[in-house]
C-alpha positions in Angstrom: -104.7 4.1 31.7 -102.0 5.6 29.7 -99.2 6.7 32.5 -96.4 7.6 29.9 -94.9 10.8 31.5 -91.3 10.2 29.7 -90.9 12.7 26.8 -90.7 11.0 23.5 -89.2 12.4 20.1 -90.2 11.2 16.9 -87.3 11.3 14.4 -86.3 10.5 10.8 -83.1 11.4 8.6 -82.2 11.3 4.7 -79.0 10.3 4.0 -76.7 10.1 1.1 -76.4 6.3 1.6 -76.9 3.5 4.0 -73.5 3.4 5.6 -73.0 5.9 8.8 -69.4 5.2 8.2 -69.0 6.9 5.0 -72.2 8.6 4.3 -74.1 11.6 5.7 -77.0 13.1 6.8 -78.8 16.0 4.4 -82.0 16.2 6.7 -83.2 16.0 9.9 -86.8 16.1 11.5 -88.1 16.0 15.2 -91.6 16.1 16.6 -91.8 16.3 20.1 -94.6 13.9 21.7 -95.4 15.1 25.4 -98.2 13.2 27.6 -98.7 11.2 24.5 -99.6 13.9 22.1 -98.0 15.1 19.4 -96.4 18.5 19.3 -96.7 19.7 15.9 -96.2 23.0 16.7 -92.6 22.3 18.1 -91.8 20.1 15.3 -88.0 20.9 13.9 -86.9 20.0 10.3 -83.7 21.1 8.7 -81.8 20.4 5.6 -77.7 19.9 5.9 -75.1 20.4 3.4 -73.0 17.2 3.4 -69.4 17.3 2.2 -70.4 14.9 -0.8 -73.8 14.7 -2.5 -74.9 11.2 -4.1 -76.8 12.0 -6.8 -78.4 8.0 -6.8 -80.1 8.7 -3.5 -82.1 11.2 -4.8 -84.2 8.6 -6.3 -85.4 8.3 -2.8 -85.6 11.3 -1.0 -86.0 13.8 -4.1 -83.3 16.3 -2.6 -81.2 17.7 -5.0 -77.8 19.0 -4.8 -79.0 22.5 -5.6 -81.7 22.3 -2.3 -78.5 21.8 -0.4 -76.5 25.0 -1.4 -77.9 27.2 1.3 -78.5 24.5 4.0 -76.4 24.8 7.1 -73.4 22.2 7.9 -74.1 19.7 10.7 -72.3 21.9 13.1 -74.4 25.0 12.4 -77.7 23.4 13.9 -75.9 20.5 16.1 -77.1 22.6 19.3 -80.6 22.8 18.0 -81.1 19.2 17.1 -79.3 18.1 20.6 -81.8 20.3 22.5 -84.7 18.9 20.2 -83.5 15.5 21.3 -84.9 15.7 24.9 -86.5 12.3 25.6 -86.8 8.8 24.1 -86.1 8.6 20.6 -89.0 6.8 18.4 -89.2 6.3 14.6 -89.3 3.6 12.0 -86.1 1.3 12.0 -84.9 4.2 14.5 -81.4 2.2 14.9 -80.5 3.9 11.5 -81.0 7.4 12.3 -79.4 7.1 16.1 -76.0 5.8 14.3 -75.8 8.7 11.9 -77.0 11.2 14.7 -74.6 9.4 16.9 -71.7 9.4 14.2 -72.2 13.2 13.5 -72.2 14.4 17.2 -68.8 12.2 17.9 -67.1 14.4 14.8 -67.8 17.5 16.5 -66.7 15.8 20.0 -70.4 15.7 21.6 -71.0 12.3 23.6 -74.4 11.1 22.3 -76.3 8.4 24.0 -80.3 8.2 24.4 -82.7 5.3 24.9 -84.8 4.7 21.8 -88.2 2.7 20.8 -88.4 1.2 17.5 -92.2 1.2 16.1 -91.2 -2.0 14.0 -90.3 -3.9 17.2 -93.4 -2.8 18.9 -95.8 -3.7 16.1 -93.9 -7.0 15.8 -94.9 -7.5 19.5 -98.3 -6.5 19.3 -98.9 -8.7 16.3 -97.8 -11.4 18.5 -100.1 -10.5 20.9 -102.7 -10.1 18.6 -101.9 -13.6 17.0 -101.9 -12.0 13.4 -100.0 -13.8 11.0 -99.3 -10.8 8.8 -95.4 -9.8 9.7 -95.5 -7.2 6.5 -94.0 -4.5 8.7 -92.4 -2.4 6.0 -93.3 1.4 6.6 -95.9 1.5 3.8 -97.7 -1.8 4.9 -97.7 -0.4 8.4 -99.1 2.9 7.6 -101.8 1.2 5.4 -102.7 -1.1 8.3 -103.1 1.9 11.0 -105.2 3.7 7.8 -102.5 6.4 7.2 -102.9 8.1 4.2 -99.3 7.9 2.5 -98.3 11.7 0.8 -95.0 12.9 0.7 -93.2 9.6 1.7 -89.0 9.7 2.2 -89.4 13.3 3.3 -88.0 13.5 6.9 -90.7 15.5 8.4 -93.5 13.7 7.0 -91.8 10.2 8.0 -91.4 11.4 11.3 -94.9 12.6 11.6 -96.0 9.3 10.2 -93.9 7.3 13.0 -95.3 9.6 15.6 -98.9 8.6 14.5 -98.3 5.1 14.3 -96.0 5.1 18.0 -99.3 6.9 19.2 -101.8 4.2 18.5 -99.3 1.3 19.2 -99.3 3.0 23.1 -102.9 3.1 23.1 -103.1 -0.7 22.3 -100.1 -1.3 24.7 -101.5 0.5 27.6 -105.1 -2.0 27.0 -102.6 -4.8 27.4 -101.5 -3.3 30.4 -97.8 -2.3 29.4 -98.6 1.2 30.7 -95.3 2.6 31.7 -92.3 3.5 29.3 -90.0 1.2 31.4 -92.2 -2.1 30.3 -92.7 -0.7 26.7 -88.8 -0.5 26.6 -88.5 -4.2 28.0 -91.0 -5.4 25.3 -89.0 -3.9 22.7 -85.9 -5.3 23.7 -87.0 -8.9 24.1 -88.1 -8.3 20.2 -85.0 -7.5 18.9 -83.5 -11.0 19.3 -86.2 -13.2 20.3 -89.9 -14.3 19.2 -90.7 -11.6 21.7 -92.7 -14.0 24.0 -89.5 -15.1 25.9 -88.6 -13.2 29.0 -91.4 -10.7 29.1 -93.8 -11.6 32.2 -96.3 -8.9 33.0 -99.6 -12.0 32.9 -100.9 -11.1 29.6 
């Protein structure tokens, strides 16, 4: 039986590039998950005005420079974002999002440190337990695997919602395998980051 009492937050960001040291966030989305239920009514999404815009990145996220003219700068929404990030962060390759958030909070002298769970690592662990050979863990492939219809991809809010749904289904299967607490999930995922996922994780299954 699921005993995930921890608060989770499915997140996604859109950026001007892939390097958090030089690129900037231009969109942020967060969807709270409480008692493994997705709190759709409490979602938060905002565009963020960057100092510099990268036209080349538009082909991925579809956010034009005109869309950002009236957007707030990060400092204006930082308090709201920090308030929304109440719990363990969840997302697809969420380390990417985490590094951009950490960099942005550092610029306003706010120390930001959160536990996070990558649905890619969870899926890798699950597929090894299922003995599934297919290890295509692209976001689109994972959505197809879980029967989710693809629409508005590369929109931060849509991608956060897809990640939340996948995470919800993953946790149901983890529960069946006896991984029924947040600590056990975190330990399983950490063992998948640099290993084959089987080493050093012993819960008798």
